[in-house]
DODO-738407 format. One record per residue (C-alpha): residue number from 1; residue in one letter; x, y, z. Coordinates in Angstrom, 1 decimal. Example, Ala and Ser with C-alpha at 12.3 -4.5 7.8 and 13.67 -1.06 7.14 Angstrom:
REM DODO-738407
<pt resi="1" resn="A" u="12.3" v="-4.5" w="7.8"/>
<pt resi="2" resn="S" u="13.7" v="-1.1" w="7.1"/>
This chain:
REM DODO-738407
<pt resi="1" resn="X" u="57.6" v="-58.2" w="46.7"/>
<pt resi="2" resn="X" u="55.5" v="-59.8" w="49.4"/>
<pt resi="3" resn="X" u="52.3" v="-61.6" w="48.5"/>
<pt resi="4" resn="X" u="49.4" v="-61.4" w="50.9"/>
<pt resi="5" resn="X" u="47.0" v="-64.3" w="50.5"/>
<pt resi="6" resn="X" u="43.6" v="-63.5" w="51.8"/>
<pt resi="7" resn="X" u="40.2" v="-62.2" w="51.0"/>
<pt resi="8" resn="X" u="38.9" v="-59.2" w="49.0"/>
<pt resi="9" resn="X" u="36.7" v="-56.2" w="49.5"/>
<pt resi="10" resn="X" u="33.2" v="-57.3" w="50.4"/>
<pt resi="11" resn="X" u="30.2" v="-56.3" w="52.5"/>
<pt resi="12" resn="X" u="31.3" v="-52.6" w="52.4"/>
<pt resi="13" resn="X" u="34.7" v="-53.5" w="54.0"/>
<pt resi="14" resn="X" u="38.2" v="-53.2" w="52.5"/>
<pt resi="15" resn="X" u="38.7" v="-56.8" w="53.4"/>
<pt resi="16" resn="X" u="36.0" v="-59.4" w="54.0"/>
<pt resi="17" resn="X" u="38.2" v="-61.1" w="56.7"/>
<pt resi="18" resn="X" u="39.1" v="-59.1" w="59.8"/>
<pt resi="19" resn="X" u="42.4" v="-61.0" w="60.1"/>
<pt resi="20" resn="X" u="43.3" v="-60.3" w="56.5"/>
<pt resi="21" resn="X" u="42.5" v="-56.6" w="57.2"/>
<pt resi="22" resn="X" u="44.9" v="-56.7" w="60.2"/>
<pt resi="23" resn="X" u="47.7" v="-58.3" w="58.1"/>
<pt resi="24" resn="X" u="47.2" v="-55.9" w="55.3"/>
<pt resi="25" resn="X" u="47.4" v="-52.9" w="57.6"/>
<pt resi="26" resn="X" u="50.6" v="-54.3" w="59.2"/>
<pt resi="27" resn="X" u="52.1" v="-54.5" w="55.7"/>
<pt resi="28" resn="X" u="51.0" v="-50.9" w="55.0"/>
<pt resi="29" resn="X" u="52.6" v="-49.8" w="58.3"/>
<pt resi="30" resn="X" u="55.7" v="-51.7" w="57.5"/>
<pt resi="31" resn="X" u="56.3" v="-49.8" w="54.2"/>
<pt resi="32" resn="X" u="57.2" v="-53.0" w="52.4"/>
<pt resi="33" resn="X" u="55.9" v="-53.5" w="48.9"/>
<pt resi="34" resn="X" u="53.2" v="-56.2" w="48.7"/>
<pt resi="35" resn="X" u="50.5" v="-57.5" w="46.4"/>
<pt resi="36" resn="X" u="47.3" v="-59.3" w="47.2"/>
<pt resi="37" resn="X" u="46.1" v="-62.7" w="46.0"/>
<pt resi="38" resn="X" u="43.1" v="-64.8" w="46.8"/>
<pt resi="39" resn="X" u="43.8" v="-67.4" w="49.4"/>
<pt resi="40" resn="X" u="43.2" v="-71.1" w="48.6"/>
<pt resi="41" resn="X" u="42.4" v="-72.6" w="52.0"/>
<pt resi="42" resn="X" u="43.2" v="-76.1" w="50.7"/>
<pt resi="43" resn="X" u="46.8" v="-74.9" w="50.3"/>
<pt resi="44" resn="X" u="47.0" v="-72.7" w="53.3"/>
<pt resi="45" resn="X" u="49.6" v="-74.0" w="55.8"/>
<pt resi="46" resn="X" u="47.2" v="-73.7" w="58.7"/>
<pt resi="47" resn="X" u="44.0" v="-74.1" w="56.8"/>
<pt resi="48" resn="X" u="43.1" v="-70.4" w="57.2"/>
<pt resi="49" resn="X" u="43.9" v="-67.0" w="56.0"/>
<pt resi="50" resn="X" u="45.9" v="-64.8" w="55.9"/>
<pt resi="51" resn="X" u="49.3" v="-66.0" w="55.0"/>
<pt resi="52" resn="X" u="52.1" v="-64.4" w="53.1"/>
<pt resi="53" resn="X" u="54.9" v="-65.5" w="50.8"/>
<pt resi="54" resn="X" u="58.1" v="-63.5" w="51.2"/>
<pt resi="55" resn="X" u="60.9" v="-64.6" w="48.9"/>
<pt resi="56" resn="X" u="59.6" v="-68.1" w="48.8"/>
<pt resi="57" resn="X" u="59.0" v="-68.3" w="52.5"/>
<pt resi="58" resn="X" u="55.4" v="-68.9" w="53.7"/>
<pt resi="59" resn="X" u="54.3" v="-67.3" w="56.9"/>
<pt resi="60" resn="X" u="50.8" v="-68.1" w="58.3"/>
<pt resi="61" resn="X" u="48.7" v="-66.3" w="60.9"/>
<pt resi="62" resn="X" u="48.6" v="-62.5" w="61.3"/>
<pt resi="63" resn="X" u="50.5" v="-62.6" w="64.6"/>
<pt resi="64" resn="X" u="53.4" v="-64.4" w="63.0"/>
<pt resi="65" resn="X" u="53.3" v="-62.2" w="60.0"/>
<pt resi="66" resn="X" u="53.8" v="-59.3" w="62.3"/>
<pt resi="67" resn="X" u="56.8" v="-61.0" w="64.0"/>
<pt resi="68" resn="X" u="58.2" v="-61.9" w="60.6"/>
<pt resi="69" resn="X" u="58.1" v="-58.2" w="59.5"/>
<pt resi="70" resn="X" u="59.7" v="-57.2" w="62.8"/>
<pt resi="71" resn="X" u="62.5" v="-59.7" w="62.6"/>
<pt resi="72" resn="X" u="63.4" v="-59.7" w="58.9"/>
<pt resi="73" resn="X" u="62.9" v="-56.0" w="58.1"/>
<pt resi="74" resn="X" u="63.5" v="-54.4" w="61.6"/>
<pt resi="75" resn="X" u="60.0" v="-52.9" w="61.6"/>
<pt resi="76" resn="X" u="59.1" v="-51.3" w="64.9"/>
<pt resi="77" resn="X" u="55.3" v="-51.7" w="65.5"/>
<pt resi="78" resn="X" u="55.6" v="-50.4" w="69.1"/>
<pt resi="79" resn="X" u="54.7" v="-46.8" w="68.1"/>
<pt resi="80" resn="X" u="57.3" v="-45.7" w="70.7"/>
<pt resi="81" resn="X" u="54.9" v="-46.5" w="73.5"/>
<pt resi="82" resn="X" u="56.0" v="-47.5" w="77.0"/>
<pt resi="83" resn="X" u="56.2" v="-51.2" w="78.0"/>
<pt resi="84" resn="X" u="53.0" v="-50.7" w="80.0"/>
<pt resi="85" resn="X" u="51.2" v="-49.1" w="77.1"/>
<pt resi="86" resn="X" u="52.3" v="-51.9" w="74.8"/>
<pt resi="87" resn="X" u="51.0" v="-54.4" w="77.4"/>
<pt resi="88" resn="X" u="47.6" v="-52.7" w="77.2"/>
<pt resi="89" resn="X" u="47.9" v="-52.9" w="73.4"/>
<pt resi="90" resn="X" u="48.6" v="-56.7" w="73.5"/>
<pt resi="91" resn="X" u="45.8" v="-57.3" w="75.9"/>
<pt resi="92" resn="X" u="43.5" v="-55.3" w="73.6"/>
<pt resi="93" resn="X" u="44.6" v="-57.5" w="70.8"/>
<pt resi="94" resn="X" u="43.6" v="-60.6" w="72.8"/>
<pt resi="95" resn="X" u="40.2" v="-59.1" w="73.7"/>
<pt resi="96" resn="X" u="39.5" v="-58.3" w="70.0"/>
<pt resi="97" resn="X" u="40.9" v="-61.5" w="68.5"/>
<pt resi="98" resn="X" u="39.9" v="-64.1" w="71.1"/>
<pt resi="99" resn="X" u="36.6" v="-62.7" w="72.2"/>
<pt resi="100" resn="X" u="35.0" v="-60.1" w="69.9"/>
<pt resi="101" resn="X" u="36.0" v="-62.1" w="66.8"/>
<pt resi="102" resn="X" u="34.1" v="-65.1" w="68.0"/>
<pt resi="103" resn="X" u="31.0" v="-63.1" w="69.0"/>
<pt resi="104" resn="X" u="31.1" v="-61.7" w="65.4"/>
<pt resi="105" resn="X" u="31.5" v="-65.2" w="63.9"/>
<pt resi="106" resn="X" u="28.5" v="-66.4" w="65.9"/>
<pt resi="107" resn="X" u="26.4" v="-63.6" w="64.4"/>
<pt resi="108" resn="X" u="27.7" v="-64.1" w="60.8"/>
<pt resi="109" resn="X" u="27.7" v="-67.9" w="60.5"/>
<pt resi="110" resn="X" u="25.0" v="-69.1" w="62.8"/>
<pt resi="111" resn="X" u="22.3" v="-66.6" w="61.9"/>
<pt resi="112" resn="X" u="20.7" v="-67.9" w="58.7"/>
<pt resi="113" resn="X" u="19.9" v="-64.4" w="57.3"/>
<pt resi="114" resn="X" u="23.4" v="-63.2" w="57.8"/>
<pt resi="115" resn="X" u="25.0" v="-66.4" w="56.6"/>
<pt resi="116" resn="X" u="23.1" v="-66.7" w="53.3"/>
<pt resi="117" resn="X" u="23.8" v="-63.1" w="52.3"/>
<pt resi="118" resn="X" u="27.4" v="-63.1" w="53.6"/>
<pt resi="119" resn="X" u="29.7" v="-66.0" w="54.3"/>
<pt resi="120" resn="X" u="28.0" v="-68.4" w="51.9"/>
<pt resi="121" resn="X" u="29.6" v="-66.3" w="49.1"/>
<pt resi="122" resn="X" u="33.0" v="-67.6" w="50.2"/>
<pt resi="123" resn="X" u="32.0" v="-70.9" w="48.6"/>
<pt resi="124" resn="X" u="31.2" v="-69.5" w="45.2"/>
<pt resi="125" resn="X" u="34.2" v="-71.2" w="43.6"/>
<pt resi="126" resn="X" u="33.3" v="-74.6" w="44.9"/>
<pt resi="127" resn="X" u="31.9" v="-77.1" w="42.3"/>
<pt resi="128" resn="X" u="28.2" v="-76.5" w="42.1"/>
<pt resi="129" resn="X" u="27.4" v="-80.2" w="42.4"/>
<pt resi="130" resn="X" u="28.9" v="-80.5" w="45.8"/>
<pt resi="131" resn="X" u="28.7" v="-76.8" w="47.0"/>
<pt resi="132" resn="X" u="25.8" v="-77.2" w="49.3"/>
<pt resi="133" resn="X" u="27.4" v="-80.2" w="51.0"/>
<pt resi="134" resn="X" u="30.7" v="-78.3" w="51.5"/>
<pt resi="135" resn="X" u="28.7" v="-75.4" w="52.9"/>
<pt resi="136" resn="X" u="26.9" v="-77.6" w="55.3"/>
<pt resi="137" resn="X" u="30.0" v="-79.4" w="56.5"/>
<pt resi="138" resn="X" u="32.0" v="-76.2" w="57.0"/>
<pt resi="139" resn="X" u="29.2" v="-74.4" w="58.8"/>
<pt resi="140" resn="X" u="28.8" v="-77.4" w="61.1"/>
<pt resi="141" resn="X" u="32.6" v="-77.2" w="61.9"/>
<pt resi="142" resn="X" u="32.3" v="-73.5" w="62.6"/>
<pt resi="143" resn="X" u="29.5" v="-74.2" w="65.1"/>
<pt resi="144" resn="X" u="31.7" v="-76.8" w="66.8"/>
<pt resi="145" resn="X" u="34.6" v="-74.3" w="67.0"/>
<pt resi="146" resn="X" u="32.4" v="-71.7" w="68.6"/>
<pt resi="147" resn="X" u="31.0" v="-74.2" w="71.1"/>
<pt resi="148" resn="X" u="34.6" v="-75.4" w="71.9"/>
<pt resi="149" resn="X" u="35.7" v="-71.8" w="72.4"/>
<pt resi="150" resn="X" u="32.9" v="-71.4" w="75.0"/>
<pt resi="151" resn="X" u="30.9" v="-68.5" w="73.6"/>
<pt resi="152" resn="X" u="28.7" v="-70.8" w="71.7"/>
<pt resi="153" resn="X" u="27.5" v="-72.3" w="75.0"/>
<pt resi="154" resn="X" u="25.9" v="-69.0" w="76.1"/>
<pt resi="155" resn="X" u="22.4" v="-67.7" w="75.3"/>
<pt resi="156" resn="X" u="21.9" v="-64.9" w="72.9"/>
<pt resi="157" resn="X" u="21.3" v="-62.5" w="75.8"/>
<pt resi="158" resn="X" u="24.5" v="-63.6" w="77.6"/>
<pt resi="159" resn="X" u="26.5" v="-63.1" w="74.4"/>
<pt resi="160" resn="X" u="25.1" v="-59.7" w="74.0"/>
<pt resi="161" resn="X" u="26.0" v="-58.8" w="77.6"/>
<pt resi="162" resn="X" u="29.5" v="-60.0" w="77.1"/>
<pt resi="163" resn="X" u="29.7" v="-58.2" w="73.7"/>
<pt resi="164" resn="X" u="28.6" v="-54.9" w="75.2"/>
<pt resi="165" resn="X" u="31.3" v="-55.2" w="77.9"/>
<pt resi="166" resn="X" u="33.9" v="-55.8" w="75.3"/>
<pt resi="167" resn="X" u="32.9" v="-52.9" w="73.1"/>
<pt resi="168" resn="X" u="32.8" v="-50.6" w="76.2"/>
<pt resi="169" resn="X" u="36.3" v="-51.7" w="77.0"/>
<pt resi="170" resn="X" u="37.6" v="-50.9" w="73.5"/>
<pt resi="171" resn="X" u="35.8" v="-47.5" w="73.6"/>
<pt resi="172" resn="X" u="37.2" v="-46.7" w="77.0"/>
<pt resi="173" resn="X" u="40.8" v="-47.6" w="76.0"/>
<pt resi="174" resn="X" u="40.5" v="-45.6" w="72.8"/>
<pt resi="175" resn="X" u="39.0" v="-42.6" w="74.6"/>
<pt resi="176" resn="X" u="39.8" v="-39.4" w="72.6"/>
<pt resi="177" resn="X" u="43.0" v="-40.8" w="71.1"/>
<pt resi="178" resn="X" u="43.7" v="-40.4" w="67.4"/>
<pt resi="179" resn="X" u="45.0" v="-44.0" w="67.3"/>
<pt resi="180" resn="X" u="44.4" v="-47.0" w="69.5"/>
<pt resi="181" resn="X" u="46.9" v="-46.1" w="72.3"/>
<pt resi="182" resn="X" u="47.5" v="-42.4" w="71.7"/>
<pt resi="183" resn="X" u="48.6" v="-40.0" w="69.1"/>
<pt resi="184" resn="X" u="50.9" v="-42.4" w="67.2"/>
<pt resi="185" resn="X" u="49.8" v="-45.4" w="65.1"/>
<pt resi="186" resn="X" u="51.2" v="-48.8" w="66.1"/>
<pt resi="187" resn="X" u="50.7" v="-52.5" w="65.5"/>
<pt resi="188" resn="X" u="47.7" v="-52.6" w="67.8"/>
<pt resi="189" resn="X" u="45.8" v="-50.4" w="65.4"/>
<pt resi="190" resn="X" u="45.9" v="-53.2" w="62.8"/>
<pt resi="191" resn="X" u="43.9" v="-55.5" w="65.2"/>
<pt resi="192" resn="X" u="41.5" v="-52.7" w="66.3"/>
<pt resi="193" resn="X" u="40.8" v="-51.6" w="62.8"/>
<pt resi="194" resn="X" u="40.3" v="-55.1" w="61.4"/>
<pt resi="195" resn="X" u="38.1" v="-56.4" w="64.2"/>
<pt resi="196" resn="X" u="36.0" v="-53.3" w="64.9"/>
<pt resi="197" resn="X" u="35.3" v="-52.5" w="61.3"/>
<pt resi="198" resn="X" u="34.1" v="-56.0" w="60.8"/>
<pt resi="199" resn="X" u="32.0" v="-56.0" w="64.0"/>
<pt resi="200" resn="X" u="30.4" v="-52.7" w="63.2"/>
<pt resi="201" resn="X" u="29.6" v="-53.5" w="59.6"/>
<pt resi="202" resn="X" u="26.0" v="-52.4" w="59.0"/>
<pt resi="203" resn="X" u="25.6" v="-55.0" w="56.2"/>
<pt resi="204" resn="X" u="24.8" v="-57.7" w="58.8"/>
<pt resi="205" resn="X" u="22.2" v="-57.9" w="61.5"/>
<pt resi="206" resn="X" u="23.9" v="-57.8" w="64.8"/>
<pt resi="207" resn="X" u="22.9" v="-56.3" w="68.2"/>
<pt resi="208" resn="X" u="26.5" v="-56.2" w="69.2"/>
<pt resi="209" resn="X" u="27.4" v="-54.5" w="65.9"/>
<pt resi="210" resn="X" u="24.5" v="-52.0" w="66.5"/>
<pt resi="211" resn="X" u="25.9" v="-51.3" w="70.0"/>
<pt resi="212" resn="X" u="29.4" v="-50.7" w="68.6"/>
<pt resi="213" resn="X" u="27.9" v="-48.1" w="66.1"/>
<pt resi="214" resn="X" u="26.6" v="-46.1" w="69.1"/>
<pt resi="215" resn="X" u="30.2" v="-45.5" w="70.2"/>
<pt resi="216" resn="X" u="31.1" v="-42.2" w="68.5"/>
<pt resi="217" resn="X" u="34.8" v="-42.5" w="69.2"/>
<pt resi="218" resn="X" u="35.0" v="-45.9" w="67.7"/>
<pt resi="219" resn="X" u="33.2" v="-44.9" w="64.5"/>
<pt resi="220" resn="X" u="35.2" v="-41.8" w="64.1"/>
<pt resi="221" resn="X" u="38.4" v="-43.8" w="64.6"/>
<pt resi="222" resn="X" u="37.3" v="-46.2" w="61.9"/>
<pt resi="223" resn="X" u="36.6" v="-43.4" w="59.5"/>
<pt resi="224" resn="X" u="40.0" v="-41.8" w="60.1"/>
<pt resi="225" resn="X" u="41.8" v="-45.1" w="59.6"/>
<pt resi="226" resn="X" u="39.9" v="-45.8" w="56.4"/>
<pt resi="227" resn="X" u="40.7" v="-42.4" w="55.1"/>
<pt resi="228" resn="X" u="44.4" v="-42.7" w="56.0"/>
<pt resi="229" resn="X" u="45.1" v="-46.3" w="54.9"/>
<pt resi="230" resn="X" u="42.3" v="-47.0" w="52.3"/>
<pt resi="231" resn="X" u="41.7" v="-43.5" w="50.7"/>
<pt resi="232" resn="X" u="40.4" v="-44.9" w="47.5"/>
<pt resi="233" resn="X" u="37.9" v="-47.1" w="49.4"/>
<pt resi="234" resn="X" u="36.9" v="-44.2" w="51.6"/>
<pt resi="235" resn="X" u="36.3" v="-41.9" w="48.6"/>
<pt resi="236" resn="X" u="34.3" v="-44.6" w="46.8"/>
């Protein structure tokens, strides 16, 4: 039994964290038995989630979780696609995880309305007497991380322009496909589902998220994926 340490359903999403959603979907695709557990970031090997424990071995980061499943269990996440198509899939992963993710973090953590109805809940288990201090410190660090990435240096208008270009690219690659790259599910779908379901979440105020929700093919894809891999959540 593999233990996935991560988040929980929140904000109308199967997982509050896009990267945890990605890791969970990889586990679902792998067919390996797993159970979920709440992550303790103080004990997380890289200070973030997700991470897994597999027969006593800790694997951190969704990318390395994927590689671990491939190496240990011989899981083929390629979907049978060509080398070129897999290259497109890996590039799509990078667009989602190194670009769209940070645009989403900017909206969630730096917008006061979004933060105080969303991410602030992640600190509910912190001691009440120091909770506000911890929240302030972590939020300050997130701001520094976004600035260091580069997206935090842009104006809101510039971020929106970049966000729309990124969403257009995802929509164009998806096209009329049933899955990210074609008619067969693959590892790339874990990233697409995790990041795009988070970005398009209507619980939060986000112009980029609103734009994503205008893309019929993306929204239909997310509905199909939720129905297939989270049927209980979809029905609820």
